[in-house]
N, C-alpha and C positions, 0 to 999 in steps of 0.2 A: 275332577271328581274321580273316585276310585270305582272299580267295577262292581263292588258290592254295596254301593250307596243305596239307601232307601230315602227318597225325598217325599216329605209330607207337605201338602199344600192346604193351608187354612183359608177357606173361601175359594175352593177350586172351580166353582161353577161359572164364574164371570169370564168375559172374553179374554182379558189380559192374562189371568191366572191359568185358565184352561189351555190357552195357546202354549204357554211355557211348559205346563205339565205334559201336554201332548208331545212336544219336542223331546223333553227329558225321557219320556216313556219310549219313544221311538229310537232314542239313542241307546237303549238297552238297560236303563236303570229301573228299579222297582219304584212305583209311584203309588202313594196313598193320598187321600184327601178327604176333606169334610166341607159341608156347607149347610146352611139352614134349610135349603130346599133343593130338590132335584131340578136340574136344568137340562135342556137338550144337549148342551156341551158336556156336562158331567156324565150324562148317560152314555154319550159316545165314548168318553174316556173309559168308562167301566166296561163297555163292549170290547175295547182294545186291550183290556187287562189291568187297568188301574183299579185299586180298591177304594171305593167312594162310600163314605158314611154320612148319613143325615144327622144334623145336630152337631153340637160341639161337646166333647168330653175328653178329659186328660188322657184316657186310655187309648184314644185314637192315634197318639203319636208313638205308641209302642213299636220299637224296632227302627224308628227313624234315625238317620244319621245327619239329616239336614232338614230344617223346617223353613218353609216359605210362606209369607202371609201377605194379604192384600191391604190396601189402604182402608178398606171397609171394616177390617178386623180391629176391635177395640183392644186397648192395652191390657184389660183384665180378662180377655178371652182365656178360658180354661186351658186350651191346648198351647197357646202362646206362653202362658205363665209356667205350665208344666215343662215345656221345652227349655225355657231359660233356667229353671230350677235344676233340671237334669244336666245342664251344661251342653246341650245340643246346639250346634251353630244355627243361628236364626238369621234369615235374610228377608228384607222387603222384596216384593215382586220385582221392582226396578233393579235392585242389586243382583238378583238372580239373572235377569235379562242381561245386565252388564257383564256378568261372568261369561255368558254365552257369546255375546256380541264382541267383546274385547279380545276374546281368544281366537278370533277368526278374522276374515275380511268382512267387516260389518258395513252394511249400507243403512244408515240411520236417517229417517225422514222426519224433520221437525217443521213446525210452522203452526200458526193459529188455525189455518184452514187447509184442507187437502191432504192431511197426513195419511188417513186411512185409504183414500182412493189412490194416492200416488204410490204408497208402499204396496198396495194390492196389485196395481198395474205393473210395478217393477217385478214383483214376485211372479206374476203370470208370464210376463215377457221372458224372464230368466228360465222359467219352467218350460215354456213352449219352444225355447231355443236350446234345449238340452243342457242347461247349466246346472240342473239338479240342485237348486238353492235350498237352504234352510230358511224358513220364513215364520215370523211371529207377528201377526197383524191384529189390530183391535177390532176388526170386523170381518165377516165371512166373505171370501172371494167367490162371487156367484159362479164363475166357470168351474172352480175346483171344489166347491161345496164344503170348504173348510177354511180355517183361519190360521193354520199352522202345519208345518211339516219339518221333519229332520231330514235334510238332504245330504248327499255325499259330495256336493260341489264345494267350490272355494268360498262362496258368499253366503252371508246371513242377512236377510232383509227384515227390518223392524221399524216400528214407529218410535220416535224419540219424543216423549211427552214433556212439554214445558210447563204443564199446569201446576205441578208441585215441585218443579226444579229437578226432577229425577233424571232428566236428560243430561245433566252435568256429570253423570257417572260413566258416560259412554265415550269411547275413543275409537271412532269409526275410521274405516279406510275411505269411505265415501259419505260425506255429510250433505244432506239436502235441506235447504231452508226455503220453504214455499212463500212465506210472508210472515210479518210480525204485527200483531195488534194488541190492544189493551184488553186482554181477557184474563180471567183467573187472578184479578188484582188482589183478591182477598188473601192469596198466598204470597204476595209480594209487597206487603205493607201498604197496599193501595196506591203504589207508585209505579207508573209505567216505565220509568227509567230503570228500575230494578229488573224488569223483564228484559229490557234491551241489553243490560249488562250480562244477563244470563246467556243470551244468544251469542254475544261476543265470546264468552268463555267456551261455549259449546263448539263454535267454529275453530277456536284456538286448539281444541283437543283433537282435531283431525290428526291421524298418524302422519309422521314425517313424509312418507311416500304417498300420502293420500290426496284426495281432491275435495274441495268444497264447492257445491253446486247451488247457486243462489239466484233468486228472481230479482232482476235489476229494476223491474217495473214497480216494485214495492218501495215506497219512499223511506220507510223505516229501515229496510235492508240497506238501501243506498247510504243512509246516514251513518250506519255502523261500520261500513267496510274500511274506512281509514283506520278506525280503532283496532280492527281485527289484525292489522299488519304490525302493530306496535310490538316491541320486544322480539320481532322477527319470529313470532310463534307460528305464523302462517305466511308462506311466501306467495307473492302475486302469481307465480307460475302454478300454484296449487288451486287458484280460484278460477271457476268457470261460471260465467253469467248467462242468463237467458231472459228473454222478454219479448214484448210486442212493440211497445212504444219507445223503449230506450235502445241505445246503441250497444247491445250486448253481444257476447260471443256467438250465441245462438239466437236467431230472430225468427219468429213466426209471422207469416204474411198470407195474403189471399185467403183469409178465413171465411168459410161458408158454413153457417149454422143451419141445420135442418131439423126435421122432426125426429128427435132421439138420436141424432148423429151430428158430427161436425168434422170438417176437413180443413187442412192448412198446409202451406208450403213452409218447409224448414230450411234455413240457411245457416251455415257455419262460416263465420268471417267472410260473409257475402258470397260464399259458394253454395249453390243450392244442393240440398240433399233430397229434393223431390217432395212429393205430396204424401202426407200421412192422413189416413182416414180412421175415424173413431166411431164405434157403435154405441157411444154414450154422448149425451148432449151438453152444450154449454161452453161458453168462453173459458170458464174456470177449468174445464177439462183439457183445453188446449195447453194451459199452463202445467197441469198435472202430467200431461203426455210429454211435454218438453223435458221436464225433470226426469221422467222415466227413460226417454230416449238417450239423454246424455249419460245417465247412470249406467245404462246397458252398454253404451259405446265405451265408457271408461272401464267397464268390466270385460271388454274384449269381444263383445257380440257384434256380428256383422250387421250393417245398417239395413240391408234387404231383409234379413231374418227378423229384425226388430219391426220393420214396416208390416210384414205379414202377421206377426204375433200380436201387435198392439191393436190391430183392427178387430181381433177376436175378443178383446176385453169387454165383458158384459156388465162390469160394475162391481161394487161392493154392496153388501146387504145394507139397507137403509140409506143408500146414496142414490137418489132419484130411482128408487126401486119401483118398477111397474108391477102393481099387484092385480090389476084388471084392465083389460082393453076390449070392451065389447059394446056393440050398438052405438059406436061413436062416442062412448064415454070412457074416460081414462082415470084410473085411481093410482096415485103415486105416493110413496112414503119417503121422507128424507130426514136425515139426522140434523139438518140445519137448526142451530140453536144460538147463532150469533148473527147480528144484523148483516154483516157482509155475506154470510152463507145464505141467509134468507133471500137477499137481493139476487144472488147468483142463481139460486134454484128457481126463483120466479122468472128470471130472464130465460133460463133454459126451457121453461114451460111455455114461454111466449112463442117459441119456434114451432110448437104443435099447432098453432092457429086456433086453439080452443079457448073458451071462456074460463078464466082461472079463479077457482075458489081456494084461497090459502088459509089453512087451519093451523094456527100456531099455539103451542103450549109453552109458555116461558118456563125456564128451568132455573131454580135458585133465586132467592130474594136478593142475594148479593150481586149476581150477574145482572139481574133486572135493574137493580139500583144504580150500578155503575154505568149501564148502557141504555138507560131509559130513553134518552133523547135519540140515540142512534136507532133503537128499535122502532121508535115512532115514525121514522123516515124510511123504513125498509120495505114498505108495501105499496108504493105508488103504482106499480105495473100490474098488480092484481086487480081483478074485476070485483071480487068480493073477499072480505077478510073476516075470519072468525077467531077470536082470542078466548082461550080457556083459562081456568084458574092456574096459578103458578104451581109447577111441580117442584116440591121442596123435599130434599132428602131428610130422613129421620135425624132429628137433633138440630136442624137449622132453625134459627130464631127469625121470626117475621120482622120486617123492618117497617116502621110506621111510615105511612104515605106511599109505600110501594105495593101496588096491586095491579091485577089485570084490568080492573075498571079504570084505573088511572092511565094505563097504557092505551086503552081504547079511546079515551078522551084526547090524548096527545096525537094518536094516529089520525083521528078526525080533524084535529086542529091543523095537522100538517097537510091536509087537502084530500085525504082518502075518506070520503064520506060513507062509502058502503062498508062499514065495519060494525061488527056486533060482538058483544060479550056474552058468551054462553058458557057457564061455569064448568059443567061436567062433561066427560067423554060421552056418557049415555045420552045426554040431551043433544050434543053435537051430532051424534050418529043418527038420532031420530030426525033431526032437521035435514041432514044431508040425504037421507033415504027419501024424504018427501020432495026435495027440490032438485036433485041431480037429474039432468036430462041430456039427450044427445047434443054433442058439441061442447060438453063440459070436461074440464080436467080438475080434479080435486087433489090437492097436495096437503098431506099432514106433515108438520115440521116440528121438531123439538127433540131434546135428549132424554125426555121422560118416557111415559107410556102412551103417548098419543098415537103411536103406531097401531094400537089395537083398533082404533076407529077406522083407519084405512083398510086394515085386513078384513074387518067385518063388513065394511061398505063394499069392498071388492067382491066378497063372496055373495053379497046381496044382489048386486047388479048382474052377476054372472048367472044367477038363478032366475032372472026375470025373462 
């Protein structure tokens, strides 16, 4: 990009778009943008010097030399149409991220689960060890109070999103794959094999001098590794494995889960690197931390510096985010929207020793349809389960026979008898206000707007 570039972002207020806009702005380019409503993220951008306008109008692109749009922007959007008619280069958000990541030493984190936490953890460790990274994260890093920064160091840390196949545009120096599961099947012709092929291609795109860091405990990852080596696209010397149960290069052992914390010993090829302590809970965060530690080591960071930095990680927003802790009552919000994530979040909550009320808002009829059976078996460790109506984005068509009531029936049939269907957030909040008591932990889970319940409930119990 040239020094006089003016980049216009259509849909600037979302996490992914605002993160890229913030980095571009901090790199010294002029940034303009538009969105249907003001968000906290777009407000921060305006305070930094971006010109943000509400609503969409063709005039908003005046002066732009490059236009970036998000997936949420329709093809008939006035600004998008005007940019194409004017011959202004137009890029999807993922294409813009690819321009940034591919031009430097990119650390790209892919996987069905753990992308945001792992990339946030890597960014924080790199930041606290004076690597001055650039980072573009899909969620706010609690320690840093932001989801993006243009650093002057050698590395750029970002999530690599498999949901729409956009991660195939990236050619990272370090590629991380946390796990592979059958999600977002609606974008892969309903075929899990297509997702697997996409991951193989992603790993093959690691730069010749780069490294692929993969979780060997994941059966789908193990299945794909022989394919990754075909055509000599990725050499075995470029592959680094980690795990707990498998004989990987890096192995975690002596794991001790506590109340909002976990510790483990890490070994590299049977040589101990000592104990690492985390200030976030759950076995899943041991895996996230292993990927982080290996990435930082490969980036040249000293192990002792990593050990000190990673203990300070307080999490990413909406990832086991504690909203209230008062009178022996705990209110937590989590982005968990897949059965595996739900199970991991509830397991982390078990370590608090409290009675668990899990409130889940399914997201998308398609995801609920494809994973209905898995969702029904994700709640056995909760003491009480509340299911709300499916949160469906505008334009999605309902699927006959797929409903929250049906999910509740299947959860009960799987053995979790203490499950209730409460359709709206408002009714859920009233119920929880009446029933929460000392010794309880309430966790809201989902990718929709269920977080509003935990925020209001947290404020309520703090006022008692």
